[in-house]
Structure formats: C-alpha cells, structure tokens
LUMLOBA-427621 format. One record per atom (N, C-alpha, C, CB): residue number from 1; residue in one letter; atom name; x, y, z. Coordinates in pm, whole numbers, plus 32768, in hexadecimal, padded with zeros to 4 digits. Glycine has a CB too. Example, Ala and Ser with C-alpha at 12.3 -4.5 7.8 and 13.67 -1.06 7.14 Angstrom:
// LUMLOBA-427621
KEDO pos code site    x    y    z
KEDO   1    A    N 8527 7DC7 830C
KEDO   1    A   CA 84CE 7E3E 830C
KEDO   1    A    C 8528 7EB6 830C
KEDO   1    A   CB 846B 7E41 8389
KEDO   2    S    N 8505 7F1F 82C4
KEDO   2    S   CA 8557 7F96 82CA
KEDO   2    S    C 850A 8003 8313
KEDO   2    S   CB 8580 7FC4 823C
***
This chain:
// LUMLOBA-427621
KEDO pos code site    x    y    z
KEDO   1    M    N E3B4 4D64 40EC
KEDO   1    M   CA E34C 4DBE 40BF
KEDO   1    M    C E369 4E4A 40F3
KEDO   1    M   CB E2C1 4D8D 40EC
KEDO   2    K    N E368 4EAD 409B
KEDO   2    K   CA E382 4F37 40BF
KEDO   2    K    C E2FE 4F7D 40DE
KEDO   2    K   CB E3CE 4F80 404D
KEDO   3    V    N E2F9 4FC1 4151
KEDO   3    V   CA E282 500B 4179
KEDO   3    V    C E2A0 50A0 416A
KEDO   3    V   CB E258 4FE7 420C
KEDO   4    V    N E24C 50E5 411E
KEDO   4    V   CA E25C 5175 410A
KEDO   4    V    C E1E7 51BB 414F
KEDO   4    V   CB E262 5199 4071
KEDO   5    L    N E207 5210 41AE
KEDO   5    L   CA E1A0 525B 41F6
KEDO   5    L    C E19E 52EB 41C5
KEDO   5    L   CB E1B8 5256 428F
KEDO   6    N    N E12C 5314 4194
KEDO   6    N   CA E11B 539C 4163
KEDO   6    N    C E0D0 53EC 41CD
KEDO   6    N   CB E0CF 539D 40DA
KEDO   7    P    N E108 545B 41FD
KEDO   7    P   CA E0C4 54A9 4265
KEDO   7    P    C E039 54DA 423C
KEDO   7    P   CB E11A 551F 428A
KEDO   8    K    N E021 54E7 41BB
KEDO   8    K   CA DF9D 5513 418C
KEDO   8    K    C DF31 54AB 41A9
KEDO   8    K   CB DFA2 552F 40F6
KEDO   9    H    N DF57 5430 41C7
KEDO   9    H   CA DEF6 53C6 41E1
KEDO   9    H    C DECC 53BE 4275
KEDO   9    H   CB DF2F 5341 41B6
KEDO  10    F    N DF0A 540F 42CA
KEDO  10    F   CA DEE8 540D 4358
KEDO  10    F    C DE8C 5482 4379
KEDO  10    F   CB DF68 5412 43AF
KEDO  11    H    N DE24 5465 43C5
KEDO  11    H   CA DDC1 54CA 43E9
KEDO  11    H    C DD9A 54B9 447C
KEDO  11    H   CB DD44 54C1 438D
KEDO  12    I    N DD5B 551F 44B2
KEDO  12    I   CA DD23 5518 4538
KEDO  12    I    C DC8B 5518 452B
KEDO  12    I   CB DD55 5590 4592
KEDO  13    R    N DC4B 54B7 456A
KEDO  13    R   CA DBB9 54AB 4565
KEDO  13    R    C DB82 5497 45F1
KEDO  13    R   CB DB8E 5437 4509
KEDO  14    A    N DB07 54C2 4606
KEDO  14    A   CA DAC1 54A9 4683
KEDO  14    A    C DA58 543F 466A
KEDO  14    A   CB DA81 552B 46BD
KEDO  15    K    N DA4F 53DD 46C4
KEDO  15    K   CA D9E7 5377 46BA
KEDO  15    K    C D966 53B2 46F3
KEDO  15    K   CB DA0F 52F3 4706
KEDO  16    A    N D8FE 53B2 46A2
KEDO  16    A   CA D87F 53F0 46CA
KEDO  16    A    C D83D 53A7 473F
KEDO  16    A   CB D820 53F3 4654
KEDO  17    D    N D84E 5323 4747
KEDO  17    D   CA D808 52D7 47AF
KEDO  17    D    C D840 52ED 483C
KEDO  17    D   CB D80E 5245 478E
KEDO  18    D    N D8C1 530B 484A
KEDO  18    D   CA D8F7 531F 48D1
KEDO  18    D    C D94B 539E 48E1
KEDO  18    D   CB D94B 52A8 48F6
KEDO  19    G    N D962 53E9 4876
KEDO  19    G   CA D9AA 5468 487E
KEDO  19    G    C DA40 545E 4887
KEDO  19    G   CB D97B 54B3 48F2
KEDO  20    T    N DA78 53E6 487A
KEDO  20    T   CA DB0A 53D8 4880
KEDO  20    T    C DB48 540E 4800
KEDO  20    T   CB DB32 5344 4896
KEDO  21    I    N DBC6 5438 4809
KEDO  21    I   CA DC0E 5473 4799
KEDO  21    I    C DC76 540D 476A
KEDO  21    I   CB DC52 54FC 47C0
KEDO  22    W    N DC78 53F0 46E8
KEDO  22    W   CA DCCD 5387 46B1
KEDO  22    W    C DD27 53B8 4641
KEDO  22    W   CB DC78 5315 467F
KEDO  23    L    N DDA2 5384 463E
KEDO  23    L   CA DDFA 5391 45CA
KEDO  23    L    C DDD3 5320 456C
KEDO  23    L   CB DE94 538A 45F1
KEDO  24    T    N DDB8 5341 44EE
KEDO  24    T   CA DD8E 52DC 448D
KEDO  24    T    C DDE9 52DD 4413
KEDO  24    T   CB DCFC 52F3 4462
KEDO  25    H    N DDEB 526C 43CE
KEDO  25    H   CA DE33 525F 434F
KEDO  25    H    C DDC9 5251 42E3
KEDO  25    H   CB DE98 51E4 4350
KEDO  26    E    N DDCA 52AF 4282
KEDO  26    E   CA DD62 52B2 421C
KEDO  26    E    C DD9F 52BF 4192
KEDO  26    E   CB DD00 5325 4236
KEDO  27    K    N DD90 5255 4145
KEDO  27    K   CA DDBD 5257 40BA
KEDO  27    K    C DD42 5251 4060
KEDO  27    K   CB DE1E 51E0 409B
KEDO  28    H    N DD4D 528F 3FEC
KEDO  28    H   CA DCDF 5294 3F8C
KEDO  28    H    C DCB0 5207 3F6A
KEDO  28    H   CB DD0A 52DF 3F0C
KEDO  29    L    N DC2D 51F4 3F6E
KEDO  29    L   CA DBEB 5175 3F4C
KEDO  29    L    C DC0E 5102 3FAB
KEDO  29    L   CB DC10 514D 3EBF
KEDO  30    E    N DC42 5122 4021
KEDO  30    E   CA DC5D 50BC 4086
KEDO  30    E    C DC10 50E0 4105
KEDO  30    E   CB DCF7 50B0 40A3
KEDO  31    P    N DBF2 507E 4157
KEDO  31    P   CA DBAA 509D 41D4
KEDO  31    P    C DC00 50F2 4232
KEDO  31    P   CB DB7F 501B 421B
KEDO  32    I    N DBBD 5143 4284
KEDO  32    I   CA DC03 5194 42E8
KEDO  32    I    C DC32 5138 4357
KEDO  32    I   CB DBA6 5206 4320
KEDO  33    R    N DCB4 5140 4378
KEDO  33    R   CA DCED 50EC 43E0
KEDO  33    R    C DD11 513F 445A
KEDO  33    R   CB DD68 50A1 43AC
KEDO  34    P    N DCD0 5124 44CD
KEDO  34    P   CA DCF9 516A 4547
KEDO  34    P    C DD84 513B 4572
KEDO  34    P   CB DC92 5153 45B9
KEDO  35    I    N DDDB 519A 4594
KEDO  35    I   CA DE64 5179 45BB
KEDO  35    I    C DE75 5183 4653
KEDO  35    I   CB DEC9 51D7 4575
KEDO  36    K    N DE4C 51F6 468D
KEDO  36    K   CA DE64 520B 471D
KEDO  36    K    C DDFC 526C 4754
KEDO  36    K   CB DEF4 5241 4737
KEDO  37    D    N DDCB 524D 47CB
KEDO  37    D   CA DD73 52A9 4814
KEDO  37    D    C DDCC 5315 4850
KEDO  37    D   CB DD1F 525D 4884
KEDO  38    V    N DDBC 5393 4822
KEDO  38    V   CA DE10 5401 4851
KEDO  38    V    C DDC3 5462 48AB
KEDO  38    V   CB DE4A 544D 47DA
KEDO  39    T    N DD50 5438 48DD
KEDO  39    T   CA DCFD 548E 4931
KEDO  39    T    C DD4B 54C2 49A9
KEDO  39    T   CB DC80 5442 4961
KEDO  40    N    N DD8B 546B 49F4
KEDO  40    N   CA DDD5 5495 4A6C
KEDO  40    N    C DE4B 54EE 4A49
KEDO  40    N   CB DE07 541B 4AB9
KEDO  41    D    N DE8B 54D4 49D7
KEDO  41    D   CA DEFC 5528 49AC
KEDO  41    D    C DECE 55B6 498F
KEDO  41    D   CB DF3F 54EB 492F
KEDO  42    V    N DE5C 55C3 494A
KEDO  42    V   CA DE25 5647 492A
KEDO  42    V    C DDFD 5690 49AA
KEDO  42    V   CB DDAC 563A 48CB
KEDO  43    L    N DDB7 564B 4A03
KEDO  43    L   CA DD8C 5689 4A80
KEDO  43    L    C DE02 56B2 4AD7
KEDO  43    L   CB DD31 562A 4ACD
KEDO  44    L    N DE6A 5660 4ADB
KEDO  44    L   CA DEE1 5681 4B28
KEDO  44    L    C DF22 5701 4AF3
KEDO  44    L   CB DF47 560E 4B24
KEDO  45    C    N DF2A 5710 4A70
KEDO  45    C   CA DF63 5789 4A34
KEDO  45    C    C DF11 5805 4A59
KEDO  45    C   CB DF6C 577B 499C
KEDO  46    L    N DE8D 57F7 4A53
KEDO  46    L   CA DE37 5869 4A76
KEDO  46    L    C DE42 588B 4B0A
KEDO  46    L   CB DDA6 584C 4A51
KEDO  47    C    N DE4C 5826 4B5E
KEDO  47    C   CA DE5C 583F 4BEE
KEDO  47    C    C DEE4 587F 4C0B
KEDO  47    C   CB DE4E 57BB 4C3D
KEDO  48    A    N DF4A 585C 4BBE
KEDO  48    A   CA DFCE 5899 4BD0
KEDO  48    A    C DFC7 592E 4BB2
KEDO  48    A   CB E036 5855 4B75
KEDO  49    D    N DF73 5957 4B52
KEDO  49    D   CA DF5F 59E6 4B37
KEDO  49    D    C DF28 5A2D 4BB2
KEDO  49    D   CB DEFF 59F9 4ABF
KEDO  50    L    N DED2 59EA 4BFD
KEDO  50    L   CA DE97 5A26 4C75
KEDO  50    L    C DEFE 5A37 4CE3
KEDO  50    L   CB DE23 59D1 4CA8
KEDO  51    S    N DF54 59D5 4CF6
KEDO  51    S   CA DFB2 59D8 4D65
KEDO  51    S    C E02E 5A2C 4D47
KEDO  51    S   CB DFDC 594C 4D89
KEDO  52    A    N E044 5A50 4CC9
KEDO  52    A   CA E0BC 5A9A 4CA4
KEDO  52    A    C E0C1 5B26 4CE1
KEDO  52    A   CB E0C6 5AA3 4C0D
KEDO  53    G    N E052 5B6F 4CDC
KEDO  53    G   CA E052 5BF9 4D0B
KEDO  53    G    C E024 5C09 4D99
KEDO  53    G   CB DFFE 5C4C 4CB4
KEDO  54    G    N DFCF 5BB0 4DC5
KEDO  54    G   CA DF9D 5BB8 4E4D
KEDO  54    G    C DF24 5C11 4E60
KEDO  54    G   CB E008 5BE7 4EA4
KEDO  55    E    N DF09 5C6D 4E03
KEDO  55    E   CA DE99 5CC8 4E12
KEDO  55    E    C DE1F 5C9D 4DBF
KEDO  55    E   CB DEC3 5D54 4DEA
KEDO  56    T    N DE35 5C57 4D53
KEDO  56    T   CA DDC9 5C30 4CF9
KEDO  56    T    C DD78 5BBF 4D37
KEDO  56    T   CB DE01 5C04 4C71
KEDO  57    K    N DCF4 5BCC 4D32
KEDO  57    K   CA DC9A 5B66 4D69
KEDO  57    K    C DC54 5B15 4CFC
KEDO  57    K   CB DC31 5BA8 4DC2
KEDO  58    M    N DC5F 5B43 4C7C
KEDO  58    M   CA DC1B 5AFD 4C10
KEDO  58    M    C DC68 5B12 4B8D
KEDO  58    M   CB DB89 5B2E 4C02
KEDO  59    V    N DC71 5AA7 4B3E
KEDO  59    V   CA DCB1 5AAE 4ABB
KEDO  59    V    C DC4D 5A7C 4A53
KEDO  59    V   CB DD36 5A5A 4AB7
KEDO  60    E    N DC3E 5AC7 49E7
KEDO  60    E   CA DBE7 5A9D 4979
KEDO  60    E    C DC3A 5A96 48FA
KEDO  60    E   CB DB6E 5AFF 4967
KEDO  61    R    N DC24 5A2D 48AD
KEDO  61    R   CA DC66 5A1E 482C
KEDO  61    R    C DBFB 59FB 47C6
KEDO  61    R   CB DCD6 59B0 4831
KEDO  62    S    N DBFF 5A3D 4752
KEDO  62    S   CA DBA0 5A20 46E7
KEDO  62    S    C DBE9 59E3 4670
KEDO  62    S   CB DB55 5AA0 46BD
KEDO  63    V    N DBA4 598A 462F
KEDO  63    V   CA DBDB 5947 45B9
KEDO  63    V    C DB74 5952 4549
KEDO  63    V   CB DC00 58B2 45D6
KEDO  64    K    N DB9E 597F 44D4
KEDO  64    K   CA DB44 5983 4461
KEDO  64    K    C DB77 591C 43FC
KEDO  64    K   CB DB3D 5A14 4422
KEDO  65    F    N DB1F 58C0 43D7
KEDO  65    F   CA DB44 5854 437C
KEDO  65    F    C DB2D 587D 42EB
KEDO  65    F   CB DAF4 57D5 439C
KEDO  66    S    N DB66 5832 4290
KEDO  66    S   CA DB61 5855 4202
KEDO  66    S    C DAD2 5858 41CB
KEDO  66    S   CB DBB3 57F3 41B3
KEDO  67    D    N DA76 580F 4209
KEDO  67    D   CA D9EB 580F 41D9
KEDO  67    D    C D999 5881 4217
KEDO  67    D   CB D9A9 578A 41F8
KEDO  68    G    N D9DA 58D8 4267
KEDO  68    G   CA D995 5949 42A4
KEDO  68    G    C D966 5931 4332
KEDO  68    G   CB D922 596F 4251
KEDO  69    F    N D969 58B4 435F
KEDO  69    F   CA D93F 5891 43E7
KEDO  69    F    C D9A1 58CF 4449
KEDO  69    F   CB D939 57F6 43FA
KEDO  70    T    N D96C 5912 44AF
KEDO  70    T   CA D9BF 5952 4515
KEDO  70    T    C D9A1 5913 459C
KEDO  70    T   CB D9A7 59EB 4519
KEDO  71    C    N DA0A 58FC 45E9
KEDO  71    C   CA D9FD 58BC 466B
KEDO  71    C    C DA4C 590E 46D1
KEDO  71    C   CB DA2F 5828 4667
KEDO  72    K    N DA14 591D 474A
KEDO  72    K   CA DA5A 5965 47B4
KEDO  72    K    C DA6F 5907 482A
KEDO  72    K   CB DA0A 59E4 47E0
KEDO  73    I    N DAEA 5904 485D
KEDO  73    I   CA DB0C 58B2 48D1
KEDO  73    I    C DB2D 5911 4943
KEDO  73    I   CB DB85 5850 48B2
KEDO  74    T    N DAEE 58FB 49B7
KEDO  74    T   CA DB04 5950 4A2C
KEDO  74    T    C DB37 58FB 4AA0
KEDO  74    T   CB DA81 599B 4A53
KEDO  75    V    N DBA1 5928 4AE0
KEDO  75    V   CA DBD5 58E8 4B58
KEDO  75    V    C DBD2 5951 4BC6
KEDO  75    V   CB DC67 58AF 4B42
KEDO  76    E    N DB94 592F 4C38
KEDO  76    E   CA DB80 5990 4CA3
KEDO  76    E    C DBA8 5953 4D29
KEDO  76    E   CB DAED 59C0 4CA7
KEDO  77    I    N DBE8 59A2 4D7D
KEDO  77    I   CA DC08 5976 4E04
KEDO  77    I    C DB87 5978 4E55
KEDO  77    I   CB DC76 59D1 4E47
KEDO  78    V    N DB62 5907 4E8E
KEDO  78    V   CA DAE6 5900 4EDB
KEDO  78    V    C DB01 58EF 4F71
KEDO  78    V   CB DA90 588C 4EA9
KEDO  79    G    N DB7C 58D4 4F95
KEDO  79    G   CA DBA1 58C6 5023
KEDO  79    G    C DC37 58D2 5032
KEDO  79    G   CB DB6F 5840 505C
KEDO  80    D    N DC64 5925 508F
KEDO  80    D   CA DCF3 5935 50A7
KEDO  80    D    C DD26 58C5 5101
KEDO  80    D   CB DD12 59BF 50E6
KEDO  81    A    N DDA5 58A3 50F2
KEDO  81    A   CA DDE4 5840 5148
KEDO  81    A    C DDF1 587B 51D4
KEDO  81    A   CB DE70 5816 510F
KEDO  82    E    N DDDE 5827 5237
KEDO  82    E   CA DDE7 5857 52C2
KEDO  82    E    C DE6C 5830 52FF
KEDO  82    E   CB DD74 5820 5318
***
C-alpha cells in the first residue's frame, strides 16, 4: 500500500481544554487526527530566542489564522540561573 502525505493536510492546533499545541493531520471530510504534541518543541524554540542574545528578557510572537483569529505567545525569563 502506497502512502502519500500532502503537506497541505498538516496543521498546528491548540487543545482548548489543556492548552497543549498539536501537529494534526486533516483531510477534507475526514476526522482530525492528532499526530504529535509539539508544545515543548515550540517552547524550547522560543526560549532559545531568549538565550541567544543574552539581553532580551521577553519574546512575543503573534499568529494570525486564516479565519481572522489572532493569538499571541509570550515567553519571559522569570528567574536567572544561579
């Protein structure tokens, strides 16, 4: 059996009940299938932005979705390593 993966079928969604961020596979007229919880991957990338320069204490990223919904993610240093 040949499996064809179309990149247009993959999306990023947030679960409303717990706030986790998921990679999903979504085909027309088929149920949405969660593939992988990418919450830690996203947070690690944002934290890497903070540690890269050494001077920045907060990083904000905004995302605007096709339906007009806008979301802002903020990562802030709350305690320095001792």
